[in-house]
N, C-alpha and C positions, 0 to 999 in steps of 0.2 A: 505494499499501501505505497503512498506518492506520503509527502509527509504532511498537503495539505488535509488527505483526510483521515490523517493523525489525529492533525490539530482537530479539526473537526466535532470527532469524534469522543478530544480526550476533553474541551470542549464541555458538552451533552452529556454526557461525565460527576464533571464537573458540578453541572447543575444537581445536583441529584446529589452526589455527594452533597453539596451543602444546604439542601431541606433534609435530609435528615439528620447534621450538625443540627440547623438550626428544631428541629422539632426535639432532639435528643437534649438541649438549650431549655424546654423547655415555650416551642414553639416562635420565638426568638431569633430574629438573623440577627449578627452580629460582624458587622461589615467588615471588622479585621480578620476573620476566623474565614468567611466565604470569599477575600482579594489573596488569604495564606491557601485554600481549594483555590479558588481555578491558578492564582501563580502554578499551585506544587504540580494542576491538571497538567497549562500547559505544558510546563520543565520539561515531563514524564512522557511525554505524547510523542516527544521523538531521541526519548535516552539510549531506548534499546540499538538505535542508529547512528546513534552521534559519542556513544560509545565503541564502537568500533573504530574512532579516528581514520575518517575518512582525510582520503587528499587528493588532492586532483591532480593528473601529471599531465602531459605529453599521449598520452598513453591512455586516456581519459580516469575514472574513476579509479583509488582504491584504497585499502586498508590496513591498517596494521595485523589489528582482530577479521581476517575470513571473514564476510553477512556473514548472515543468518547463523553464527555458530555460539560462542561464549556465552553474547550478551541478546540472543532469544532465544537463548536458555531457561526456562520459565525455574534448574531449581535457584540458581544463583541471588536468582526475583526475591519466589522467597524465603530463603535464607532471609535478603534483605527483611523481607517484610517483618518479621520476626524477630528481626534485631533492634527494628527502629521503632517495630512494636512496643520489647522491653524496655527499652534503654525512653519511650516517652512514656511511659506505666511509673519508672523508676526514675527521672532526671525530673521531671517538675518545668518541662518546655512552658514558654509559654504558647499559650492555646491557640493565638496565628501560626507559629511553628509550628503547632502535632498537623495543623488543615494541612502548609504543603509539607508533609511529609508525605499524608496520608495523598497527597493530590497522587506526588508524586510515582509516589508507588505505583498506586491504582490505576494510572494511565501508566507508566511505565507495563504491569502487566495485562492493560486494556490493548498492546499497542501488541505486546504476541498473541494474544486471543484477536484480534482483526487479521493479523498476518497468516494467519493458523488455517485463515478460509483462504487463503492466497495460492493459486497452485504450487508455486512450492513449499510452504510449508514452511514448519519453525522443527525441531531436532526436541525431540520428544525425551529419549531417553540417552541418549550417548549423544554431549554438541560438537562433534563433527566424523561423529556418517555420513555417511553419501545417504543414506535415510530419514527422509521429515517427513512428517506428520502434516499432513491438508486432509481439508474439506472443502468440498465443493461447496463458492461464496462467491468470485468475482473474480473478472483480470484484469493482474496488472497491466497501470496506463492505458484502459477502457474506460467507458461511458458503464460499467457497469460495478467498478470498485468509487466511481460516485456515489451511484444507487444505494450500491450493501452501506457508503460507510453514512449517508442521506437514513436512512431506513430505521440503522442502527439510534441511529441522531432523534431522530423521530421514536426506539421505542424508548430510547433512558426519557424526554422533554416528556414525552407522555407516562414514561414512570411516578416522575420528578413530581406532574398535575399532581397527580392519582395520589399520592403520598401526601401533598398539600391539601388536598381540595377532600384528603379524608383521615388529617392527623389524629382529633383523635379518636378512632376506630385501631389503625394499627396499631401507636403506643398503650395503646391499653394491652390490645395482645403480648405485645413484649414487651411491658412492664411484670406482667401477669405469667414469664414465660418461665 
């Protein structure tokens, strides 16, 4: 998936995360939290590609870490998620910084999920193996990619609207679970 569509889907995810955060805070938006969530989502949207350390040469784009290997493997991202979650609970960061971290990790994982639906897929078992898992979804660089991304955005925005519109119902269910 291209950079623009990764950013689009990450921003829509940031909206859902902001609504969930607002609900957990008693139904009011804390604007530093929303800004942190959106900023983190934007930073995480392209993180797996940027961490490859891409360089443009006369031969085209090359990366220090080959594309869709280590940076597109789910294991380091889940480990980072667990590590940061533990750190956030013990270090008591400012709430807006927690939001940046959550947005970054969630958008990075979303990046992997979105690339799973491309023809080249992502590594599931071994990051350097020739085999990559993929699900049917879109053709990279094609209009189907944009349509796929916009459908994902609409699902996220619809979910955010549903959660916000029915905030009392699902928060009571969450509180009693």
